[in-house]
N, C-alpha and C positions, 0 to 999 in steps of 0.2 A: 627161719633162722637156723643155720647149721653151726653149732658150737665146735664141731670137729674141724670144720674149715677154718674157723677163727683160731683154734689152737695151732693148726698147721701154719697158718700165716704168721702167727706170733713167733713161732720157732724160727721161721725163715727170716723174719725181721731181726730177731735176736742174733742169729749167727751170720746173717747176710750171705747165706749160702744154702742152696737147696740140698746138696749132698749131706752137709753137716746136720741140717734140720732133720732130714730123713733118718740119719744114723741115730740121732737123739730120740726120735719117735719110733724107731724100729720099723720104718716103711721105706719102700723104694723111692729113689729120687723122682721117677716119672710120676708116681702117685702124689708126691708132694706138689710137683708143678701143676698137675691136673686139678688138685683141690684148690690151689691158689687161683688158677685161671677161672674155675667155676665160681669162686667167691667174687672175683672182679666182675665177672659177667652178671652175677646176680645183683651186685651193687650198682653196676653201670659206672664204675670208677676204676681208674688204674692206680693200684696201690704200690706197685714196684716197678722200678726201671731195671731192665735186664740187658746185660751184654753177655758175650761169650765168656768174659772174665770176672764179671762182678754183678752184684745185686744190691740195689739201694732203694730205700723208701722214697716215694714221691711225697710232696707236701701233704696231699690228702691221706697217703699211707701212714705218714707219721702221726697224724691226728687219730686215725682209726686204730692204730697200734696202741695208743694210750688207752682208748676205750677197752680194747681187748685185754690189756694188762689188768684193768679194774675188774673185768668179768672173771678172768683167770684167778685173781686174788680171792674173789668171793667164792670161787669153786674150791680153792685150796682151804678156805676157812670151813667150807661144808665138809671137805675130807677130814679136816682137823676135828670137827665135831664128831664125825662118824668114828674116827680113831679113838676118841675119848671114851666111846662106849665099849671098846675092846679092853680086855683085862691086861694085855701085854702091848707095849709100844711097838709100832712097826712103821714101815715105809722107808723112803730114801731121804737122807739128810744131806743137803748140798752145802759144803763148807769151803771157804776160800781162805788162804793164808799166804804169807810171803814165801817165795820159792826156797830161800835158804833155811827155812824152819821145817821143811818137809820131814826130814829123817827124825827129828826130835818129836814132832807132833804125832807121827805114825807110831813111834815106839812107846812114848809115855802117855799119849792120850787116846788115839784112835783104837789101838789094839785092846787096851783094857776096857774101853767103852763098848766095843763090839762083842767082847767076851761076856760082858754083863747083860747086854741087850741083843739077844740072838736074832730077833726078828727085824732089826734095823739094819739098813744098808747105808754106806757113806760114799758120796762122791766128793773127793778132796781135790780142789783145783788150786794149784800152786803158781803164784805170779806175784811180782813186785808192783804190778799195775794196780791202782786203786779201782776195784771192781764196783760197778753199780749194782748193788744187791737186788733192788727191785726190778730193774730192767732186765738183768741177767738171771733172775729167778733163783737167787741163793738164799738159803735160810739164815746163814750166819757167816761173819768174817772174824778172823783172829788178827788183830793189828797191834803194833807196838808203837810207842812214842807218847807225845803229849796229845791226848785225844781231845779234839774239839767237837762238840755236838754239831754235826753237819746240818741237820734240820729236824723238824718234828717228825719226819718219816722214819727216824731211826732211834734206837735205844742203845746206849753204850754202857756195858757192865764191866767194871774193873775186875780182872782175874788176880793180878798181882802187880807189884811194883818193886823198884830197886833204886837205891842211891846211884847217882851217875857221877863219874869222876874222870879226870885226865890221867892217862897212864902211858908209860913208854918203857922200852926194854932197857936193861942195864947197859947194853952196848951203846944205845943211843945216848943215854945220860952220861956215860963215860966220855963220849966224843964231844957232845955239845954242852954238857953241864945242865944243871937245873935252872930254869928261868927264875929270875928274882922276883918278878911281878907279872901281873896280867898283861901289862903293856909290852913286856918282853916276848910274849907269845907270838907276836907278829914276825919276829926274827927267827922263829923255829919252824921246822917242817911239821905240818899238821896233816893228818889223814882225815878225810871227810867221808861221811856215809851219805849216799844219794839214792833216791828211789828211781824206778824206771821212768818217772814223769819228767826227769831232767837232771842235768849235772850243773845247772846254773849256779852262779856265785851268790848263794843265799847267805849273806853275812849278817851278823847281829844276833847274839844270844845273851839273854840276861842271866846273871848269876849273882851270888851274894858273898861278901867277905864280912862276917859278923852281921851287923845291921845295915851295912853299906851295900847298895846295889851297883853292880859294875856291868858294863857292856863288853862282850867279847867280840872281836872282829878278826877271827883267825884267817890266815892265808894258807890255803891248802896246796900242797905239792902233789897229793895223790887223792883221787876220789874213786870209791868202788861202790857197787850196789849189791854186794853180797856180804853178809855178816861174817861168814867163815873166812873169806878173803880179807875182810876188814881187820879181824882179830889177828890173822896170820901176818898181815902187813906190820902191825904194831910189834908182834913178837920178833919179827926179822929186823927190827931197828929202823924202820923206814919213816918214822915220825911219831908224834904224840896223837893219841886217839881218845875220843870220848867213849867211855865204856861203862856198862852197868856193873857194879861191884859184885852182885850175885852171880853174874855170868862168868866172872873170872876169878872166883874165890881160890881155885887151885893154883892159878898162876900168881896170885898175890901171896899165897902161903909159900910157894916155891921160889918166890922172888924172881920169877921170869918176866914179871911186869912190876914196875915201880910207880907209886903215885907221884904226880906232878902237881905242884901247888895244892896240896891237900886241904889248905884252909878254904879253898874255893868251893862254895855250895852251888851245885848245878841243879837244874830242874830234874825231878825224878823221872825215870823211864818207866812207863806203865805198859802192861799187856792187857788188852781189852777184847771183850766179845761184843761185836756190833751186829745188831739184827734189826730187820724192819719192824715198825710198829704195826701191829695188826689187831683187829678186834678180838681175835681168838688165836692164841699160839697153839701150834700143833703139839700133841703129846710128845712126839719124838724130840722136838725142840726143847720142850719143858724139862725132859729128863736129861738132855745133853747140858743144858744150862745148869741144872742141879749137879751134874757130874763135874762140871768145871770148877765147882767150889772146892774140890779135893785136889785140883791140879795146880802145880806151880812149875811152869816151864823154865824158871831161872834157877831151879835147884837141881 
């Protein structure tokens, strides 16, 4: 058994690209290809389908890849144990978060964390795509919204939360007026926030007015998948937006955004740290999770 060949194969399967796998591992593309070929020859099984433009797992390769992931996870746990014997946390922490949060995360979280833990490195991958943490070998994801536990393979830890409300610019309210009821929202221009997973018409949001539960079915004139652009659209008077109050405190104070139907209680917006369940967390992940307790991205 050659664990190095398995590691190289797993990286090719992850990136579906020999060049990217080599770059990640710090070896030449030709060496990557050679190790995968030797692995296939030793096993007597084709693991990858190769063309000049793409690399894809075969059915046998998909099954073998899952075994490789299990072995690599155990290897990471062994590394975590070894790290725990050191007096100072070290290693590379792989984190993923939404693309539009990058500037805020780097400034208010990553910079002070790296200043405190000099021996830790961070790979920060920004995308609005929902990353498969286990398959893509990430330590942790920072995600916003109403978090639902995906499965027992993950742990979700709440970092902070904020009340959510409907807001619009004074110019929009002047032109259109305030809606008189929830039912009137269908006649108003709404701004929707969409992930990279699609702009489909996902309607239906439960809210409360006092003890009464109501169903919102907004009609969106505009949808965007970037929070900065989403907020800017509301400020420009392009419609009514769902926004966390903590995020827009300054705009509320300056009255550049006004509440719409303030009696409406919307579900809270939460910021969560999501990480894979493992028998043993690495020291670098433990100290990062502890550091997150002092961080509030909405302030």
